C-alpha positions, 0 to 999 in steps of 0.5 A: 156454238158457245163462246162462253162455256159456263157462267154463274153471275148473280144478275138478279142481285144487281137489279136495284142498280139496273133499275136506277140506271133505267129510271135515270135514262127515262127521266132525263129523256122524258124531261127533254121531250117535255121541254121540247114539246115532244119528240122532234117529228119529221115532215112525214108526220108534221107535213111540209117540204124538205129541200136539199141542195148541193153547192160547189163549195162550203157555205155558211148556214148563217149566210143562207139564213140571211139570204132567206130572210126575205124571199119573194115568190109570185108576189108573196114575201116569205121569211124563212130565216127561222126555218130549220136549215142545216148541213148534212154530209158535208158543208156544201150540202144544205137541207131546208125544212119548210112548214106547210104554207096556206095558199102555197104558190104553184111549183113552190118548191122549185121556185124556192130552189131557184131563190137558193141558187140566186143567193149564191150564184157562183156556188151553183153547179154548171149542171143545174140538175146536180144542184137539187139533191131532193125535194120531199113534200108531205101535206099536213093531213097526210102527216097527221094520218101517218102519225096516227097510223104509227102510234096505232102500229106500235100499240097494236104490236104491244097488245098482240105481244101481250096476248101471245105471251100470256097464252104461250107462258103466263100473264106475268111473263107477258107483263115483263116483256111489255115492260121491257119493250116500253122501256126500250122505246122510251129510252130510245125516244129520249136519246133521240130527243137529247140529240135533237134527232128527227123521228121519221117513218124510218125510225118508226120502222126501227122501233118496231124492229127493236120491239121484235129483237128485244122480244126474241131475246126475252122469249129465249130467256123465258123459255129457258126459265119455263124448262128450269122451273120444272127441273129445279122445283125446290129453287126460288124463282130468282135463282131459276131466272139467274140460272136461265140467263147464264145458260142463255149468255153465249147465245145472247152475246153472239146474237147481240154482237152480230146484229150490232156489227151490221147496224154499226156498218150501216151507221158508218157507211150507209149514208144520210138517208139511213143514218137515223134508222141505223142509230135507232137500231144501235141503241135498240140492240144495246138497250134491248139486250139489257132490258131482257135481263134487268127489266123483264126478268125482275118484273116477273119475279115481282109478280111471281112468288119467290119461294 
């Protein structure tokens, strides 16, 4: 199916503008991460306890923070007023993210939930089982292991891609593909940092999915380039890549739009749990399609001989 019959867009003449846009997004994102001490990691990586409760009516976050200023559990007094406390879903749902605590009391999470109930007794559901929405706990050692595994998964993926494309095409194509993938991940991480979104295991899964999606789009273009190089022997590499992108345009638009529609639906109606995953995918689909044209292809031209 071709929704676009024939195009003759000179994409490579716009690579300067594309490079400027990419550089701006990367610099702003990296600056945000540097200022914040790196990406905002979830308890999956940092360790700690995430507790979510449901009050019967909206509550003010500042009042919750004040109530958690002095919390006594088993004779120990804790100040949780500086913990991450936020609404999710609506203003009656409150999530509290607590850091790992040395010598943590037994049944700490449930005792903490009891203190949250005591703070607003008139807003606690009659059925206490409906008050606790979730309790997620990850130890600091496990969090460190998960963090290392996540980084290893991403770098292993990039290395295998480099080897695969070098064998199937040429090394310059592999470098172009890796540059596009690194570009996609950096920009997505930067946007997460700017919006103060957490990077969780689900988001890492989204990153790996983005890598696969972007790579697939890039390989389709590179495969067409390889065919056209044989048929257009007297053409420059730049014109061959332009022709190849135009020939792949219909397929690219169909694939990108259908994928984008799915993740948009997930983002809108998928709920809080899948919200950041869907958002990462939305960014990844858009950036991945863009980078296949304006990052991977120009890198190949720079490394090749345009004659």
